[in-house]
N, C-alpha and C positions, 0 to 999 in steps of 0.2 A: 209133684205134690201141689195140692190146692188148699190154701188156707181160707177158712170161712171168715166172713166179716163178723167182727165181734162187737158187742156193745158192753157186756158186763163181765168182769173178772172176779171170780169167787175163789178165795184162798182157803184150803183145808190144811190145817197144821198137821204135821207128822214128824216124828223125831228125825227121820233120815230123808224122807221124801215129802214133797209138797204137791198135793193134787190141785190143779188149777182148772176150773170149769170156765170155758169161754163160750158164751151163748150168743148166737146170731140174733140180732135185735128183731128183724122182721119175721123170725120164726117163733118168737115168744107168744104164747097165748095164755089165757086165763086158766086153761086146763092143766092141772099139775102133771098129769101123765105125759102130755105132749112135751112139756118142759123137761121132764126127766129123760125122755128119749133123746131129746136134742143134746142134753148134757152128756149122755153116754156116747153119742156119736162124735162129740167134740172133746172127749177126754184126752188130756195131755199130761204126761209125766214130766215134771220139771226138776232138773238136778241143780242143787245149789252149788255155788262157788264157795267152798268151805273157807277159803282164805279171806273172803270178803264178808263173812257173816257178821262181823262186828263193825263193819264200816258204817259211818254215819254220813251218807251222801246228802248233799244239799238238795233242797226241793227245786223243781223247775221254776217255782214262783220267785225264787231268789234271783234267778237270771233274767226274768222277763217281767220286771216290775211294771213296765209301761203297758203291758198287754192285758187289758182287763178281761178279754175273752178267755184267757188261759188261767185266770185266777178265780174262777167261779167255785166257791166252796161248796155249792150245792151239787156239784157234779160228783156222783157216787163212784165214778170210775177213777177219778184223779184225786187221790188223797195221799197224805204223807206215808201212810203204811204201805200202800202199793208201790209208790215210787222207791221207797227204801228197799222194799223187797226186790223189785225188778232190777234195780241197780246192781244186785248181787248175782243175777242170773248169768250163766255163761252159755247154756245150750238147752235146746228143747228136744224132747223125744216124742215124736208123733206115733201114737198107736193106731194102726188101721184096723178097725173092728169088723170091716166087711169081709176080710179074708185072713184066715190064720196062716195062709201060705206066704203072705207078703211080709217081708222083713220090716221091722221097725225102721223108721227113717230119722236120722239125727241131723238137725240143722242148728246153726248158731243163732242165739237169741236176737242179735242185731239184724241179721238177714231176715229172720222171721218178722220182726217188728217193722222193717222197711216194707215188706210185702203187704202186711196188714195196713200200714199207713197209705200205701199206694192205692189199695182197694178203697179205702176211705176217700182218698182224693178223687178217684174216678167217679165216686158217687157224690161228689161235691160236699163231703163231710170234712171240711178243711181243718176245723179245730181238732177233731179226733185224729186226723192224719198227722197234724203237727205234733200231737202228743206222742204218737207212735215213733215218729222220726226222732224226736228229742230223746225218748227212752232208748232208741237204738244207738244214738250217739253217746249216751251215758254208759250203755252196756259195753260199748267198744269205742274207746276214745280215739282209735286210729281209723274209724270208719268215715271216710270223706263223703261217701254216698249219702249217708244220713244227713250230714250237714248240707250237702247239695240240695236235697229235697226239702229240708227246712227252709232254705233260701227261696226255693220255688214257691212254697206255700206263702211265705211272707210277702213275696212279690205279687203272686196271682190274686191273693185276697186283699191286696192294697193295705196290709197291716202296717208295714214299715219298710221303706227302702233301706234304712240304716241297718235294721236287723237282717234283712236279706243280704246286704253287702257284708255284714259281720259273719254270717254263716258261710257265704261263698269264700271269704278271705281265709277262714279257718280250714275250709276244704282244700284251698290252694296250698296252705302250709303243709297239709298232709300229702297232697298230690299235686305238685306244680304243673304237671302235664295233663290236666283235666280240661279238655277243650270245651265241654258243655258248661263248666263253671266259668271259663273265660268268656264264652259267648254271652252268658247271662249277665255277667258283670258289665260287659260292653253295652247290653241293652239298657241296664239301669243307668249307667253313666250317660248314655245318650239322652235318656228321658230327663235326666237332671240338667241337660244342656251342656254337658261336658263332651262335645262331639269328638274333639281330638283324642281325648283319653279313651273314649269308647273304641275308636279306630285302632288304637294301640292294642287293646285287649283282643279285638277281632283278629288282628295280624298274628298275635301270639297263638291264638286258637288254630289259625290256618297253618302255622309252622308245624304244629303237632299233627293236624289232619288237613292236608291241602285240598281235599275233595269234600270238605264239610259244606254242603250246599246252603244250609241255613245261615252259616256265618258269611258265606259269599254274598248272599242276598242282603244280610244285615249291613255289611260293610259298604255295599253299593248304596244302600239307603243313607248311610251315615255320610259318605262322600257327597251324595246328592244334597243332603241338608247343609253340609259345610259349604258347598258351592253357593247355595242360596244365601247363606249367612254372609259370606264375604261379598257377594254381589250387592247386597243391600248396603254395604259399606263403600260401594263404588269400586271395588277391586275386581273389575270385569275379567281381566286376563287370568287372574288366579281362580276365579269362579269357573272359568272354562276348563282349567286344568283339573279341578276337583270333579267336575262333571265327567271329564274323560276318564278319570280313575274309577268313578262309579260304574261306567259302562265296561271298564276292563274286568271288573269282578262279576258283573251281570249285564250282559249286552241286551237282555230282554226287559230290563227294568223301565217300564213306561214312564215312571215319574221323572227320571232324568231327561228323557227325550222331551217331555213336556216342558221342563224348566229351561232346557236349551232353546226350545221354541220361543219361550217368553223372552229369554236373554237376547236372541237374535232379532226378535220383533222389536224390542225396545231400542235396539241399535239400528233398526231399519234395514237389517240384512234379510230382506224378504224371502229370498229363495232358500236360504239356510233355515229360516224359521219355519217355512212351509214344510220342508223335508222332515224336520224334527217333530213337528206336530203330527204329520202323517205316520211317522214311526211310533209315536206315542199311542196313536189310535190303533195301529196295527197290533202292537204288542199287548195293549189293553184287551183287545178282542181275543188274542191267542191265550193270554194268561187266564182270562175269565172263562174261556171255553175249557181249558184244562182243569180249572177248579170248579167247573159247573156253576159259575156265578153269572149273573146278568151284567149287562154293560151300563146299567143306570147308576154310574157313580160320577161324582162331581168333576173329577179331573178329565174323564172321558168326554163329558158334555162340554166342558170348558175348552178342550182342545178342538172340538168340532166348531164351537163358536168362534174361537180365535182364528181358525182357518178362514172362516167367513169374513172376519175383519181384514185379514191380510189380502184376500182376493178382492175385497172392495177397494183397498188402497191401491191395487194395481189395475183397477178398472175392469176386472173380470167379474162383472156383476152376476152373471149366470152361475158361476161357481160359488160366489159368495152366498147367494140365496140357497143354493143346494146344501151348503154346510150348515147354514142356520136352520134349515128345515130338518136336517139329520139330527141336529142337537135337540130340536123340539120334539122330534119323533122319540128320542131317548128319554127326554124329560119335558113334557108339554108345558110345564109351568116355569121353565127356565127363563127368568125375566131378562137376562142379558141378551139372549137371542131374540126375544120378542121385541125388545127395544132397538136392537141392531137392525132387525128387519124393517122397523119403522124408519130408520135412517136411509136405508136403500130406497124405500118407497118415496121418501121425501126428495131424494136426489132425482128420482124419476118423475117427480111431480104428481105422484099418485097419493094425493093428500088424504083421501078418505081411508085408504089402507094404512097409511102412516099413522094417522090418529088412532085407528082401531088397535094396531099392534102396540103402540106406546102406552095406551090406556090399559091394555091387557097386562103389560109389564108392571104397571103401577098397581093394578089389582092384585097380581101375584106377590108383589113385594112393595108395599106402600111406602117403605123408607128407602127405596132404591133411587139414589140421588140422580144418577145419569139419565134415568128415564124422564125425570122432570126437566132436565136440561134439553133432552131431545124433543119433548113436548113443546118447550119454549121455541125451538127452531121451527117446528111445524106451524105454530101460531104466528110466528114472525113472517114466515114465507107466505101465509095466506092473508097477511095484513092485520091480524088481530094483535096489535102491539101491546095493549094493556094486559091481555091474557099471557102473552109471551113473557113480559117482565115478571108477572106473578109466578109463572112456572120456574123461571130462573131463580127467583127468590126462594121458592120452595126447595129447589135443589140445594141451594146454599144453606138453608135451614137444616136439611137432612144431613148434610156433610160439610160443616163450616170449614174444615181444614183440607178438604179434598174435592173442592168444587171450583177450581180455577177457571175451567172452561165456561162454566155458568157465570162466573163473575165477569169475564171478558164479554160474554154474549149479552149480559144485562147492560153493560156500558154501551155496547154497540147498538142495542135496541133503543136506548134512550134517544139516539139521533133520529129515529123514525117517529118518535112519540111527539104528540102535540099537548101532552098533559103536564110537561115539565118546562119551566121557563129557563132562561139562560143561567141564572144564578143557581137554581136547584141542580141543573145538569152539571155545572162546574163543581159544585160542592160534593156531589156524589162521586165524581171522578177523583177529586182531591182526597176525599176520605178513603176511597179505595187505595189510592197510591200510598198514603201513610200507613194504612193497615197492612198492605202487602209488604212494605219495607220492614215493618215491625215483625211480621211473621218470618221473613228471611233472616232478620237479625237473630231471632230466637233459634231458628233452625241451624244456622251456620255459625252462630256466635260471633257475628260481625257487627260492628258499630259503624253505620254509614254516616253518622252526623259530621264527622271530620272530612268526609269526602264529597259532600254535596254542596253545590253552589246554591246557596239559599237566596237566589236572586228574586224570589217572588214574595219575600216577606216585607218589602218596603212599600207599604200600602199608600203612603202619603207623599213620597218624594218623586222627583222626575224619574221616569223609567230608565234613564241612562246612568243614574247615579248609584247603581248597585255595586257593592264591594264584593268582588268575586274571589273565591278561594281557589288558587291554581294548584292546590295539592290534591291528589287523589291516590287511588291504590297503586298507580304507576309511579308516584313520586312527582318531583318537580318537572314541569314541561321544559324540554330542552330545545333550543333553536336548532333547526336542521334545514338542509337544502331541499330534501324531498320529503314531503309529508306522506304519512301512511293513513289512507282513508279506508275504513271498513264499512261495508254495506251488509246488514244482517236482515234476512227476510225469509218468510215461508212461501214466497210468491215468485220464485225464479222459474216459472214455467208459463204455459199459456194462461195468463191471468191478467186482469186489468192493470195491475201494478207493472207488469213486464212491458206494457206499451209506453210507460213513462220513465222507465229506468234504462231501457235498452240504448237509447240515443246517448245517454250520459256515459254508460260503460263503453260505448263505441268510440267516443271522442275525448275521453280523459287523456291528458298529456302525461305520457309515461315518463317523460324526462323530468317532470316536476312532482309527480304523484305516483305513489305505489298503491295500487288498489287491491284489496282483499275482499272477496265475497264470501260471507258465511251463510251457507245455504241450509235451510231447515225444511226442505221439501221432502215428501215421502216418495215421489215419483218424478223421474226426469222425462222430458219430451223434446221435441225438435226445438222448441224455444229455449229450453235449458242449454242444449248443445250449442245453439247459436250464441247465447250470452257468454258461454264459456270460450267460444272461439275468438273473443276479443283480446285474449292473451293476458288476462289478470289472474292473480292467484285465487284458488278456489278451495274452500274448506267445507266439508260436509259435516254439519253439526247435528243432523237429524238424530234424535234419540239419545244424544250425549247428555250426561248429567250436567246440571247447572255449573258446578264448580269446575268441571273439566273444560267447559266452553269459556268460562271466565278466565281460567289460566291460559288457555290457548290464545285468547285475544291479548292478554298481558304479554305473553311470550312473543307475540307478533309485534309488540310495541306500537299498537294502533294509536295514532294521535287524535283522530276524530272518528267516532263510530256513529253511523247513520242507520237508524232502524226504519224499516219500510212497511211494517205490518200493523202497528198500533195494537188495537184490541181485536183484530180479526184473526182468522184461523192461521195457525202456524207461527204465531208471534213467539218471541223469546224475551218477554218482559222480565222473566226471572233473571236473565243475564243482564239486561239493561239496569235493573234495580241494584245490582251489585257493582255497577260502574267500573267495568274493566278498562275503560278508556277515559282519559282526563276530560275529553269534550264529547258530549253525546247529543245527537240531533234526531228529531222526529220529522219524517217527510213522506209524502205521497199517500201512505196506506190507510190513514185513519182521519175522519173528518172532525176531529175534536182534540182537546188536550188529552194527553195520556194520563195525567194525574201524578206522574212520577217526577219527583224533584231531582232525581239523578239524571234526568234528561233535561239539559239546560236550554236547548233551542228548538225552534220549530220553523221550517222554511215555508214561506207563504208569499203573497204579494199584496199590494195596496188596494186591490179591488175586492178580493175575497175577505180580506181583513184590513179595512181602512184604518187610518191613524186614529180616528175617533170611535172605533168599535167599542161596544159595551160588553162584548164577549170576553170572558176571562180565561187565562191559560196558566198552567204552572210553568210553562216554558216561556222564554223570551222569544219574540217573533223576529225572524230574519226575512225581510221583504226583498224578493227578486225584482229586477228592473222592469220586466214584463210579466207575463203570466207565470205563475209558479210551476206550471206544467210544461213539459216538452214532449210532444207526441211523436212516437215512432210508429208509422202506419203498419198495420198487419201485413205480413208477407203474403198471406193467402189471398189478399184482395187483388185479383188479377184484372180488375177493371179500372179504367181511368178515363178522364174526359178526353175527347178528341182534340181539344185545343191545347191540351197540356204538352203535346209533343213539340210545340213551337216555343214553349216557354223555357226559360233558363232558371236554374235554382242553385243556390249555394249548398243545398243539402244533397248528399250522395247516399242517403239511406232509403231513397225511394226506388221502386222497381225500375229497371232499365226501360226506356221509353218503348222499345220494340216489343216488350212483353206486355205492355198495357193495352187494353182494349177499351173502346168507347163505352161509356155508361148508357144504358137505355134511356129514352126520353121519359119525362114525367108520366106516370100512369094515367093522369087525367086526360091526356091527349088521345089515348086509346079507349079509356073507359067512359069518358064523358061526364065523370063526376070526380070530386076531390076525395082523396083518402087521407084523413088525419091518422096519426098513430103515435104510440109510445112503446118502446121496448125496454123500459125500466122495470125493475123488480116490482112485484105487486105490492110489497110493503110500503112503497112510496106513493101509492094511489090514495092520497088524502081526500077527505071530504071536499075540501076547497078545490082540489084538482077536478074531481068528478063533477062538481057543480059548474065549473068553468067549461069543461068539455061538453056538458049537456047544453049550455048556452050557445056554444059554438055550433053544435049540430042543429039546434032549434032555429038559429038565424042563417043557416046555410040552405041551399037547395035540397029538395027532398031526397035525392039520391046520394047525398054526402055520407061517407062512412067513417067509422072510427075503428081502427085496428089496434088491439092491445095484445102484445106478445110477452108472456111471462111463464116461467117454469110451472107454477101450480095449475095453469090452465090445461096441462096434459091430463088432469083428472076431471072427469065429467061431473063428479059431485062438487068439486071446487068451482067449476064453471057455473053450476046451478046456484050455488051459494052466492057467488059474485053477481050473478044475474039478478038475484033478489035484491042485492044492494043497488044495482043499477035501476031497478024498477022503483025503488024508494025515491030516487032522484028524478024519476020521470022520463028515463031514456026510452026511446023507441028501439026495442031490441032488434028489430030488422035492420038497423043501421050499424050494429056493433058486431065485430068479429073478435073472438078470443082464441088464441092459439098458444101452444106450448113451445118449448125450446126445440131447436134443431140440434142434431148430434154433431154437426160439423160447422166450424166457424165460417167457412166459405158460403154455405147455404144461409147462415145467419146474416152475413153482410149483404149478400145479393138480395135478400128480402127487403132491405131498406129501399134499394133503387127500383126493384120490380113492383113493390106493393104500396110504397108511401109517396105522397106528394109533399107532405109537411109533417115534421115531427113536433110533438107537443111535450115539452119538458115537464117533469114533475116538480111539485113544490109543496111544502117548504124545503124538502130534501131533494135537491136537483140531481141530475145525472152528470157524470163525468165521461166515462168511457163511451156510454151510449151516445152522448152529444158529439163526441169526436168521430165516432163511427158513422153517425148519420150524416154529418157534414162531409166526411171523406167519401161517402157514397152519393154525394150530390143532393142530399135532402136537407133543406133549411130547417133550423130548429128555433122555435119560439120559447123563450125562457122568461121566468118571472123572478125578479131579484127582491130580496127583503133585507133591510139594513141590519147590521150588528150580529150576523150569524154566518160563520164561514160556509156551512153546507148550503146555505140559501143563495150563494153568490158565485159558485164555481162556473155555472153556465154563462153568467155575465162576464166573468174574466176571460173565458174562452172566446166568446163572441166579440168582446172588445178588442182582443188581440188580433182578430181577423177583420177589424173595422166593420163589424156588422152590428153596431149598437142599436140599429133600427129594429132588431129582432128581440130586444130586451124590454120587458115590461116592468113597471114598478108598482102595479096594483092589479087586482083581478080584472077590472073592466078593461084596462089597457091591454092585458094579456089576450082577452077575447077579441078586442078590436084589431090587434096586430095579426092574429091568426086569420080572421075573416078577410082583412084587407089583402093579405098575401094569397089567400085562396081564390080571390077574384082576379089576381094579376097573373095570367098564364105566362106572359112574356117574362116576368120576373122569375117564375118557377123554371122556365126553360133556361134562362140565364144562369140561375143557381146550379141547375143540373150540369151545365157545360163548364162552369167556372169554379165551383166551390173547392174541388180538389186542388186545382191549380192555385187557388187563393191560399189554401192551407200550406201547400208546398213552399210558397214564397213568403210565408208569414213567420213571425217569431215563434209561433206555436210548434212548427215543425223544423225550426232552425236549431237542430240538436247541437251543432258545433258551437254556435255563439252562446247558446244557453249554458252549455257545459263550461265555457270560459267564464261566464258570469258566476256560475256556481263555484268554480275553483277560486275565483276572486273572493267570494264570501268566506270560503273555508280558510283562506290565508288571513283575512282580516280577523276572523274569530280566533285563529291560532295565535296570531301576533298579539292580540289583546291579552290572551291568557298568558302568553310568554312574557309580555312586558308588564302584566298586572296593572294596566292603566285603563282609563275611561275609554269605553268602546264607542266608536261612532262609525256606523256602516251606512254609507250613503245609498239612496234609492236609485238614483239615475232614472227616476220614474216620472217626473213632472207632477206627481200627486194629482192627477186629473181624474179623480174618481168620485169621491163622496159616497153617497148612499149605496144602497142596493148591494146585495151579495147573492151569488148563486151558490147552489149547493153541490154536493157530491162528495168529493174526496175528503173534505174536512168539515166536521160538524161540531158546533159548540153551542154555548148557552146564550139565551136571548134576554138580557135583563137590563137593569138600571145602571147603576154605578158607572158612569163614563170611564174613560181611559184607565186610570191608574189601578188600584186594587188588584194586585197579583197579576196585572196584565202588562208585562214588560215588553215594550216595543222598541225595536231598533229602527231608527229613521232610514 
């Protein structure tokens, strides 16, 4: 039987029978004859339920007061008379006028009305459908199907979740084993955020019908969402359990594989993350093919993009680019992949492409914060520091609460800038530190005020008269025979910091110190394995949430926590801000104050930070007796001076003599001309540097050359741009060579000795690792020192430690004169080439053993001070023979007025 869609119901009174004409709306015309014919074809004989003739049933309006759509008094189909009448109907007899041989068909009124309602619903006439379902439920109070469909309409039309749930609940009372009802209740409960409740309803539905595929899919989605919910609360293991249950019900659900990819990526479990992203992509393609959909959906594109990120992290750049391009093929305007491609091109020194793609990302998404951060990195690398800082600030503006990388990058960029003086630089760092602490206090509900040594607030007293609070999150400091020292860093791999921490890790006294390294690196290499081989405890904290790492350090009962990254990549300032250790120190990795008052100390020396420095720090300065650095020469440097084989050294960290080979002679002896050079990053090439380098070339023989090696020079357009800058300074471009980076460290090191006669240090931000590398490869370095700023004086500290103070200049003219004088003294160049490495080996700079002893002594003095809560006096053993001048590099701070005191807590 096929019931025609009805619009109007006309009642014809009769003592025993009631004729009801049901007229199909879309067949009504203005022509009376047509209307009459339609009525005849739709003629229905309705039999009254005589027992209910006198019933006074309530109107639907009384039950749905809140539904304005159902209370329209102008609707000529839905009035009290018809409702009262239809509530009394029990069955309908359909008379088939087309054939007299066909028997009349009797159906129940509720079934008839449900079918009419369903046809209305299929034609999107939801209000009419709802009326039919309601009348069906009134004509048969035991009809759960009518209640079910009422719930469907309430939900699909968004009329009311509560009315839908009320209808479903009534249906369940009539039929507790109604899987479709249970399924739909589960859907609504999930939409209301009641995920656990929704899962219980799905499970009940599956108990009735274990093969109900829709419910299996729904419960898979619910468990997936529940996994994400608990993951956001830090319950990682529980999240994995829920994701596993999700795949139990639907192993093809791409959303769960995607979220597992995210989880493992955040935990830096790269292989597992890659596998799950690839499964997400695979099942997304399969499911969309089966459903005849395209693949251009957000999660599919994000999975491709995230695979690109992971492959970048493991240095598979080719695969990384491949997945970024696939993401852009699916969605050409996907800003994340555009921006991430810019990162790859920045790494490769392809600065033109990097700038192009990051600007495309910004064009597609003007408020995409990360793109501005990446643009800042591009500008920094090509030396446009003011543009870089503005880009970081734009990132922070776009996302004030989720732009921590940009905040760190801005602080780092300030060290390259000549637009900010010492005091301004300090204030920006200090303001960041306080703001960061406040944000963590709000996030974790922690008040740090009772745990911070506010040793920087005594602006007018002697720096040693600070009253330290020896209570922190670990409680009172207890006297112990073996101190526990923690080193936390994102640089435990082949990185500049590793050259200056390796000797310390190698020579720490295990009898007196327990060393724990908290590694925040995304990839391990041979350097990592070598550092781990020194037998200390190793904790991988990469990707671990802040509070988890804080608790780990507390559980380890670390007495002194030393951070080695500052505001550079891979730092864990979030952990340091919550002060998991009673004593916290900043060392090596950053050329300035951290700005965090939860870090009480900073290790330095009296040359980079003299006693009368005007630079300010939130940390108290701990000065080492010699240079604050101890250099562990790179294992890959297989060359050494021929004279070194006859020398003796207290250091056993150098390659065995039989493995060392003589360094080549200075290139001038073969070339007939001097080659000056600098291998520092392009961002350090200040205008003052370029002006001095121009003067050096002008006053040198015509054939003299300047070789500059920096990553951005791998890009021809960057070369052209930098060449224009050189032209403005009047350089003869025929004397200048610009080259990019080498893929292998061995090639990089050998380039010093094969190509350079003299290294020219940058200023005001000097080199650190490049200076040590140059000297190690037999190439003397001329450095310029400027008072009162740490990063201006690192070169001076290194050269002073090697007794090479004659290579240190204190103004621009002196810098030029020292370089020119050295270029004319071939005998001195030959001497340096033959003896510099040996000089380093036998100097305090490479005496890792004795440096570590001095460092351990400082640790003990600091700990004893905190334990005894008494005035701290740490002696220098340094003769204080420094005064002015500072060289730059690893530590960069502000250059201002206010002599000594002012937040600048110095330990003698």
